[in-house]
Structures are given as structure tokens and as C-alpha cells.
N, C-alpha and C positions, 0 to 999 in steps of 0.2 A: 493216502496215508501221510504223505509229506506235508500237505496243507494242514492236516489235523495236528501233526506234531509242531509245525511252525506256530500254530495258535497258542501253544503252551510255552515255547521257548522265547526268552527275551531277544530283542532285536540285536543285542551286542554279542550273540552267540558266535556269529561268524568271525568277528574281530578276536574273540577269545581263542577260538580254535586256531586262527592264524598265528597268534602269539605263542600258543602251546606248541605248534608245529615248529616254529622257529627256535623255541627253547630246546625242544627235543633234538633238533639238528645240531645245536651248539654243544650238546653234552658229549663228553669224551669217555672212553672206557668201554668195557663189555656190557652186556645186557644187564647183569646184576647190578653193576655200578650205576647204570642209568635209572634203574628202578629205585635205588636208594636215593638218588638225586631228586627224582620226581616225587617220591614220598615226602622228602624233606620240604620241598616247595609246597606241597599240599598241606602239610602241617602248619607251615608258616602263614599260608593264606587262611586257613581255618582259625588260627589264633587272632588274626586281624578282624575276623567277623564275630568274635565272641563279645 
């Protein structure tokens, strides 16, 4: 299953996941505040791709 999935995922996926992990660790506040921050980052990234 893993090999099958790796065939569809870009090679940069590991780097992206590491960066997201570091970003999540840097967030302060409770769970709800972290969700708001992550959603804001997602929206910002999506705007760049339009």
C-alpha cells in the first residue's frame, strides 16, 4: 500500500510534512486557536496557487 501511495505523492511530501510539523509545534494557545492559525495558513497558501 505504501509503495502504491508513494507513486502518487510528490517527492517533496516529506519536506512539506516536516515543515508543517515544525509550524504546528511553534503555535501557541489552545486547540481552537491552533485550528484558526492552521486554517489561516491554508487560505494564504491557496491564494498563492490561484
